[in-house]
N, C-alpha and C positions, 0 to 999 in steps of 0.2 A: 698643591692641595695637601700633600703629605705634611708639609711644615704647618699649615693651618690646622689640620686634624690633630697634630701633636699638641699645638697650643690649646685647642678646644678641650682635648682630654685632660690636659694639665690643670685647667681651671674649672673642670667639672661640668662641662656643657653636656646636657641630656637630650635625648631624642624629642622629648615633649616640648622643648624650647624652639624647634625649628618651625612648626606651624605658627607660632606666635610672631617669630621673626619674619616669616613669609607674609603674614597678614599685613604688618606694618610696611615691609619693603614694597609689596604690590600697591598699597595705598600711596606710598610716596611716588612710585613710578607713574601711577594714574594721574597724581596731581601735577607732576612734571610734564607729562605729555598733553595734558589739556584735552582739547577736542580730538586729538589724534588717538586718544585711549579708547578705541572701539572695543566692543566685546571680543571681537576676533583677536585683536592685538593683545588685550589682557589675558585672554585664554592662552595665547602663546607664551607670554611672560610667566604665567602660572605653571605651565608645563616644563619650561626650562628650570624654574626654581625647584619644582618637585624632583627633577632628575638630579640637580646638584645637591639638594638636601639629602636625598636618598643615598647618594654616593658618600657624603660626609658621614652620615649615620652608620653605614655599613663599615667604613674604615675605622670610625671611632670605636665601634663595638669591638673590633679586633684588637685595638690598642687597650681598651678597658680589660678585656679577657686576659691579656698579658700580665696584669697585675695580681692575679690570683683573687684572694678574698677581700683584699683592701683596695677597692676600686675608687674610693673617695678621698676625702682629707682626714688624716689621722693626727690626734694630738701628740706633739713632741714637747719635751722640756728643754730649755736652754741650760745645758750642763756646764758650759764655760763661755766666757766672754773676754776677749783680749784685744787691746788696741795694738795695732801693728805698724801703722804709719799715720802721718798727718792727713788731715781731711776732715774729721778723722776716719781712718779705715779700721774696722773691727773684724775680728774673727768670732763666729759663733759656732759652737759645737752643740748639735741637737741630737737628743736621744728619745726614743719612743717612750711615752708614758707607761705603756703596759709592759715594758721591759723586753719586748720582742726585738728582733732584728729589723732594721730598715731594709727596704727593697734593695736588691742587687742592681747595680747600674754599670754601664760602660763609660770609660773615661771620656769626658766631653759632654755627657748628658747632663740636663738640668733637672732640679726639683723646684716645686712651686710652693712658696710660703704664702699663706693667706692670713691676713689680719683684719679686724674690724675697727674702724675708726669713724666716729661721728655717725654711726649708723649705716655706714657704707662698707662694702667688702673691697679689699685692695689685694692685688696679687703681685708678687715678686718672683722672678725666675733666677735662680742661682745654681751655678755649676759647683758640686762638691769638689774640694781640692785634694781629697784623699779618697778616691773611688773604690779602693780595695779594702777600706775599713768596713767591717761587717757589723760594727756595734753603734756607729753614729755617723752623722753627716757633719762636716765642717764647711762653712760657707763664709765668704768675705762680703762685707757691706761698706760702702763709702757714703758718708753724709755730704749734702751739697752739691752732688753731681747730678745733672739732669739726664736721667736715662729711664729705662723701662722700670727700674726698681726704686726710684726716688722716694715714694711715699712709704713704702714698706721698709726701705733701708733706714730712713730717718726715724721711723717708729721704733724699729729694733734698737738702734743705737741710743736714742734718747730715753726710751721708756721700758725696754725689755732687759731684764738682768737674769743672772742665774736663778733658775727656779720658775721663771715665767713660761707660759704656755704659748705655743704657736701651732698653727695647723699646717700640715705638709702633705702634698699629693706626690705620688710616685714619679720616677724618672721619665723623662721624655726627650725627644729630639734625636737627630741622626748625626750631629756634628761630633767627630771623633777621629782617632788615629787611623791612618792607612797602615794596616798591620804588616804588610810586606814592604813598606818603605825602608830604604837603607839610611837615608839621611832626613832629619826633621829640623826645620827652621821655624821658630815661633817669634812673631813680631806683635808686640802688645802695645796698646795705647791706653794709659791711665789704668782704670779699674778693669779694663779688658784683660789684664793679666790674670784676673780671677777665673776667667772662662778657659784659660789655657793651662793653669797649674795642675789640674787633675790629669791631663794627658802627659805633662812633663814628669809629675810624680809617678805616673805609671810606668814610663820608660825607665825612670830611675830604679823602680822596684824590679824591673826586668833585667837590670844590669846594662842598659843601652845608653848611658849618658854620653858616651863618646860619639853617638850619633845625633846628639841634640845641640843645637845653637839657639840662644835666646837673645833677641834685641828688645830691650824694655824702654819705651818712650814715656817720659813723664815730665810734668811741668817743672818739678824740682826734685832733687834727690831724696828729701825728706818725705815725699809722697810716693816713693817707690815701694809698694807692698811686696814682700817676699824677696827683696833684693839680697838680703843676707843669706837666706836659704839657697838662692840660685848661685850666689858666689861660692858657697861651700859645696854645692852639689856638682858644679860644672868647672871644667878647666878654664883658666883665665881667658883664653882666646875664644871660648864658646859662650861668653856672656858679655853683652855690651849694654850700657845704660846710656840713653840719650836724653837730654833735656830740651826745653823749648827753644833754647838758644842755639842748639845744634840739631835741627830736625833731620829726619831720616833722608838719606840721599843714595844715589846708586853706588857711591864709593864705599858706604858702609856694608854693602853686600858682596863686595869683592872677596873672593876666597871662601865665601860662605854658601854660595849656590853652585850645586852640581846639576847636571841634566836630570838626575833622578831625585832631587831634593823635593820633598813635599813641604809647602809653606802653609802655616796656619796663622791667621791673624785675627785679632779681635779688638774692638774699640768703637768709637763713634763713627758715624757716617763720614764726617769730615776727615777723620784719621784714615779710615779704610780707603777713601778715595785717593789720598796722598800715597798710601802704600801701593795700591794698584797702579798708580802712575809710575812710581819708581820701579815696580816689578816689570811693567810693560817696557821700560827702557832696557831691561836686561834680556828681553825675549824669552823669559821663562815660560814653559807650557801653562796655559790657562787650566788645564785639567789637574795640575799639580798645586793649585792655589786654592785653599779652603778658608772661607770668610764667615765670621760670626759678628753681627752687629749688636751693639747693646742698646739700639734704638729700634725696637721690634716692629712698630707700625710702618715707619718709613723703611726700615732695614729689610722687612719681608718683601715689600714691593721691589726694592732694588735687587734683592737677591733673585727674584723670579726674573727681572730684567736681565741679570747677569748670564742667566742660563743660555 
């Protein structure tokens, strides 16, 4: 429920939407049950829905209150656009139109970008790669990758340039660093590296790069976003790039996992399943593995199942 509440707040779900959803949901349940949908049964379903919706509304109010005065979407300008890898993969630097500071965030949290296309609203969730920057957000977008951000990423890359306006809502999500961890291993698949760079950069800012190891898995080296930065930031033995011809295996983790290492991994569900399989072979504690899917609908259900 916490993750769903964060998503609801991120895209601007308001309390008045819940009765509308409830009306249509109960109608669908009634049609599905057919003759079994007696008044008593439907009354019970309505009571359950009211409890659930009330819980969501209460939790989401708490999340909105954390944002201060800017509880909805705020206009930002594209201040910089840079191609950093094949795909293409582009970096966008976003600054508030009113000249104010963006919301403060924790490394690993995401912001939500809203665009309108052909009369419909679309939302993309992006993790800023420099969470300590108090003047702007920098996000990475890849075109042609089927994930939660496909429509928004393609619109940004193809049609939004320096000076363009996008709408942004404040940070959400609980994915982030374990602050007292002594060792951090990041395993990224494709554009999943963008979800991890904020945490890696935060550790670098704290002078803790000696505790960081990164395994970056990509289709080909030219698609490896941030590779040069990671090579410059980390010791040679602390950065590994794997291409599709050399997929992740247990041998790649030898010497990189200690009993107290916290592992952070992000990518597609297929990639995450492969990572979980390899980690299970090592016997690493499940409590020390932190997973972020870039396929939210399926990923959220699987995340719940992992608990």
